[in-house]
N, C-alpha and C positions, 0 to 999 in steps of 0.2 A: 178493480187493483192496482199498486201501486205500481208504481213504473219501477222501481227496484226488486219488485218480486217477482215481476215479468222476468228482467233480466235474469234473475238467478232461477228460473223454469228454465229460461231460454239455456242458459248454462249447464242445469244438470243434463236438459234434454239432451245436449251437446254430447256433454262428456259419456252419457250412456248409448246413444249411437253410435258416436265415430269413436270413441278411445277406450270402452269397454275393454276391446279385444289388444289395447296396447302397451307399452310401460312404458308411461314419462318420467323425464330422468332430467333432472332440473339439477344445474349448479350454477352454483354463487358463491363467493367468500364469507359473505354470514350467511349459516342455515337457522333453521325454523323454531331449533332445540339446543341451549347448551346448558348449560352438564358441569357443575359447584359439587365441590366437597363439603359437606359440613363437619359441623364440629366433631363427630364421632369417624372422619372420612369417607361417609355415606355419600354415594352420588346422590342429587337430587335434578331435578330439570328444570330450566325454566324457561319461559316463549322468551325467542330468538329477537333483537332488534335490529332496524331496520327498515328502510323501505321496500326491499324489494320482499323482506320476509311479510311486513302487512298487507300486499298484494298478492304473495302466492300462498300462502300459507289454508287457507280455506280450500283449494284443490282435493288436497287428499278424500275430502267427505265426498265427491265425485268417483274420483279415478287410484287407479292403483301409482304413485308414485314413490320413487326414487330420489333423494335428495340430497346431493355430494355437495360438500361446504368444509372449512377450513377450519381444524384443530385448533381454537382459540385461547383455553383455558387451561387447566391442570385438571376439571373435568373432563373434558370431554379428549384429552391423550386416554387417562384413566378408561374410559367408553370403550375406547378403540382397541384397550389393552384387554378389552372383559369382549370384546366380539374379538378375537383374534384378527385386525385387521380389513375384518369386513365389514357387511353392513349389517343393521341391525332396526327391530321396530322402533318405532317410535313410542313414546310414552301415552298409552292408553288409546293407540292409535293403530288398530293390524294394517290399515291400507297407505299407510307411509314409513320407508325403509329409509334411513338414517345413515348416509357415509361419510365419517371427516379425513381429511387429510389431512400427514400429520406431515411436517416439514423441522428441518432445524429452526430453532430458535433464529437464530443469525438471516438464516437463508429468508424464514416468512418477515422478519425486521427489515430487510431490503428491501423486500417484493414491496411492501405493506407501505411502509413508512419512510421508504427512499424513493423509491421508484413510480408505484400504483396513487397515492395520495397526495404529497408534497408536488412531483411532477404531472401528470397524466391528469391526474383535476383541475388544476390550476392552470395546465396550456384549452384543456377544454372550455373550461368555461370564460377564456381571454384574462385570463388575473395577471398574467406578466407584467411586468416593465420589463418593457424585453429593449431597452438601451442598457438594464445592469443583470436584470434575472429572466432565464434562470444563469445557469451557468455551468454546462455540461461539464464536470471535471470528468476525473475517474476514480469518482464512487458512487459519481451516476452510471457510469459503466459497468462497473463492478456490480450494481446494484441489477443492473439491468442482465447479466451475464449469470450473478450467481445466486442470484431472486427473482426477478419477473420471471427469467425462461424456465427454471428447474419446476418456479411450485407451478406455472402451464402447464408443463409437462405430467407434472403432478397428477394435477387437476383430468387430463385429457386420458390418465392408465388408467384412472378410478371409472371414468364414465365407461372406459373400453370394455373394462373388467364388469362392470355391471350389464354393459348391452351383451356380451359377454353369457352371461348368469342368468339373464331374461327370459321368463319361458314365455313370454309374448314380444309378437317385435317392437324395436324398442322405437321412441321417436325421443330427441335433445334438446331442449332446452338452457342454452346457455344466458348467463345473465352479467350484462355491466363491464366495464373497462378494467377492472383488475383480471379478465380472462378474455382477452383480447389475440392468446396464444394459443388456446386450443381446440380453437375448431381445424386449424390445420396439421398437428400432433394425431389430430383423432382420422380422418382422413389420411393422411398417410397408409393409417393402416385399417382401415374402415371406410373406403372412398363413398360406400352405400349408404351408411347409416348416416337418416336425415336429421340436417343439425337448425336449429332456427337460432338466432343470437339477437338478443334487445338489449341497447342501450339505453338505460337508466338520463343522462345526460345529454349535454347540445354537442351537437358535432363543427367542429369551427372550417375554418376556411382551407383549401390547400398552401397557402403561404401561412398560418399559421401552424399547419402539422408540421412546415420544413424546418421549426428551428430545432427540432429533432435531428439525429445526426439520420441520413439517409437511410442505414441499414432497421433502424430500428421504426421510422413509417412505414416503411416498405414491409419489416416482417408483418407490422399491425394493419395493412388495410392488407396486406396479401394474405393473411390467416381470415378476418372476416368474411375475404370474398369463396373462401370454399365456404364455409355457411350456405345453405338452400333458400331463407331467409333473414336479413337482417332486416330487423325492427328500430327504432329509433321513434320519438315522441312527436315529432311535427313534420310538416310537407318541407319546413324550411331546412331543417334538416336532413331530410330524405335528398332532399337536394343537393346541399353541399354536400352532402356523402358519396351522390353520382360522380359531382365536379372532380372530387379528390380523387376517387379512382382514377376517371380519365387523366388529370396534369400529372397524376404523381405513380400510378401503378403500372408501368411497362408490359403492354400486352392486352391491357382492360377498355373495352369499349363501353362507353355508357351508353343505354337507350332512356333517354328521358322520357319519352311518349309510355315506354311500359316501365318506365323503372325499375330497369335490371341493370347488372354487372357481367359481361363475358368477358370469362379467363379462361383459356384453354380450352375452351368445349363447355365450359361448367357455366350455368348461367346462377346466377346468386339475384334472384327478389329483393329489391330494398321499399319496404312499408312503412306510412306512418300508425303510431299502435299510441293514440296519448292517454298517458293513463290518468286517474282519477280516484273519485276515493268513495268508501263503502257507506253511501246515502244511508241505507237500512243498518246499520251497526253504529252509525255517529246520533241516529237520534234514538236507537236505545239506548247508546252512553244518556242521551241532554234528558232522557227521562229515571236518571238513575238519584238517590238518597244524596252521595257523594258530591254526584253533577251540583246539585240544588246550591248542596253548602257552601261549595265555591263563588255558586253566585252570589248568592247568600251575602258570603264575603266580599265579593267584590263590588258591588253596586253603589255601598261608600264609598269605593276611592273615585267615581265615573265625575264628572262633572255635568253642566246643562248639558251640555255635549262633548263626546267623547269621540278620539281618536285613540286605534288599538291596531298593532303591526304584534306579529308572533314569528319569530324568528331562530332557527340556528345563529348563534351567535361565532357570525365568522364572514370575510371582507365580501363573498359573492354575493353576498344580501343588501349592501348598500345601508347599512341601518344607520353611520352616521350623516351619510349624504339625508336621511329621511330624517333627521334632529337638526341637521342643520334647516331646512325648510321651515321646521315649527318654528323654528327661535325667529327664522325672518318672520314668518306671518305672525304671530304677536310683534310684531316691531312693527309691521305694517298696520294692521288690524289692531289697534287696538280695544276694540270694542272683544273680543275674545278674551284678554287677562282678568282672572277671577271667575272664567265660566267652563272653560274650558281646557279639556285635561287630553294625556297623553300617556296612557298603559303602552308598556311594550314586555314582552314575553320573551325571554332571551333562551336559547337552550344552548348550553355551555359545550362547543364542538372541539376536536380536538387541540385539545388545550395545551397539549406537550409541544405544538407546533410555535417556533417564536413571532411566526407572523398573526398566526392570533392569538396571540399573547398581548403584541403589542397595540392590534387593531383592538379589542377589547380593554384595555387601558384606555386608549383614546376615546374611548367612546363614553366611557364612563366620567372621563373628566369630562366632555362635552357636557352630558347629564346635569354633570354637578355647576357647572356654567351659566347653564341655561335657566336652569333651577334659583341657581343666587341673579344672576342679572333677574327677572322674570317673577319671582315666588314673592309670597307677602307671606304672611305669620297662618295667613289661614287659607293660602292656595301652593301647593306645590304644584307645577305643570307640569312633570314628568315624574309617573312612578315607573318601574322597572320591577322585574321579578326573571333573577339568573338563576336559574331552573331548570331540571327536568319533571315538567310537570302536564302532561296531556292535556290530561281531562281542566285542569287551573283555566289554561289555555285558551281552554274549546269554548268554557263560561265565559271567559272574556271577551268570544267572540261574537256570543250571544248578543252583549252589551253594546257594538260599536255603534256609531253614526256613520265614519269613515275610518275604512280599514286600508291601510298603507302597506300595499307589495310594490319596492321599486326598485328589488333587485336587479344588476347588474346584467346577468343572465342567469338560466338556472333553464335546465332540461324542462320541467313543467312547474312548477309549485304547488304544490297542496295545499297549503294555506288558503291561495284564489278561491279551493273550489270548496275546501269544509267552512268558512266562514258566513259565508253567501248560505250556505247547508243549514246553522245554528241559526244565524244573526232572525233576531225577531224586531228589530228596529230600522227597517225597511233604509241598512246604513248603504253607502255609497262604496265602491270599490274602486281605488284609485292602485291603477295597476300598471305596471313598468312593461311595454311595447316589446321587451327584447324577453321574456320569460315565455317557457312553452303555450300557458295556460290561455295568451291573448289570442291565440289562433283562433280559439272555442268561444271567448270571455269577453271580446275587445269590443264591441259592440255594446255592450253592456256596462261597460266600466268607464271612468275616465280613464282616459291612456297619458302618462308622459312617459319621456327619454328619461333613462338614469342618472343621468349626469346634468340632467338640465333642473334646479334648483330653481330658478324664477317658475319653469311650468308648473313644477309638482307644490310650490304655493301659489299661484295660482288654480293649478286643479283642489288643492283642500279647501281654499275657500269656497270655489264652485261647487264643493259638494257639500261644507256646511250652510251651505244659502242655498241648494237648491228645494225647488218649490214639492211638498209633498207627491204631490199627483205622481211626479217626473222619480221621483224617489223610488215609491211603489211599483212603478213602472217594471225601471229595468232592476227591482230587488225579487220579485215574479220571474224578469223575466230571467234571470242569474240561477233562481232555485230549478224554473224548470229543466235549463239547458244543462245544470250540473246531476238532476234526478233522471235525462237522458241518456246521457252517456256516463254509468257511474260506473264502478270496480266492475260491477258482475259484466260489463258490456264490454270493458277495457279487455278482459279474461276472453270473452266468449271471442272476440273478432282474435285474440291473440293462438286461443287455440284452434280454433275454426280451421285458422289455416295453417298449424302445426299439423291439424288429425291427417289434411290433402297431403304430405308429403309422404312419397315410396320411398 
């Protein structure tokens, strides 16, 4: 039996034995279903997007699940009207109940586009140029008070309402940085309601959190310590969270041997749950005709050897330094000219934000310069696809000789796991030591520091000249490790702990 099949069976057994008599309530900014109004004004559902949805949407095949999310579109708001503000069954799935939280558009904008993403996300990825940014002015204060706080309160009330209406004992799982204040608001009314909060992005050091005003980071960390379990991606994040509680939260006691925080007799367990990929699902995708079409389309673009990267087009992914290292590689080792290709699959991300717009402009300008400097009539060194086409990117990763994942910092980075899963060329993974995946995969990858251009050049050269036997050893070890700790295993660990909460 394949590892993924064993994981699925184990997950199903857990759900049937420990969660069959519980009601699982999930809360996340994005939900598993989005509703659109068609040309006739009728509601049409579509699968939601985002990492949380991908990781958690399959749970409803095993357990009764209530999912609370933001109403982000007009169709979502219409669905709320038809449900008279309550929850309703998901499309073709009686086990899934949906509930949309509706906030005024201006409130949601402040919560999402002013506070959560431009401020918290940048802070937790160490992306601020602290000598210049951020500037926490009256706009940020207003976004906190009239955006982040009321949206979190609305989510908390939705959880409370769903828990009160449940005929089964509920257990709550809150997701990510958008909803840091929810646990505190819930526990004020329902102190015994079991809560697990999983954070999908890195957790920075106390000094970095102190960039925020004291009342903000106190409220965030204090609320998380009202949860019963705080889940993070890596052991490093766990230790950083414990240190933050010890340093920043008055009255908190951190126990590094037990990985717990105690505040006023309430004990919060802090655990790492490294998120992974759906290995079985990926393998099914690679067997489809559409995948094969993309693979055939991309093969002529490959060189005798091919470097591939797949990233959202955003500053934390370190795309520019990756291209600069490639430029240096071609300068120093002219034997690669004409025979080595770099294919980048970049997904547009937060294109309304100016830092992202500037980063994309700089990226494409650099690509043009490298192609002009090194290219010939018969050879274009860099090919870039700038679109959101997952299957195309997956097909590209099947063809790499080197996969470059040199992000500045990431909670996990699932590309580092998807690539080795689909690759059939014994490709080498060049991996930044500051992404969460390095904790699991670093032993079998070539490690780089994200700002180290020279080290990245050397690692690319080592990967391209590595003996076949060593490439095969590393590639097999990566596949085995990823298959063993796949998405089902992550869900199992998460839910096994959640099921023990009373």
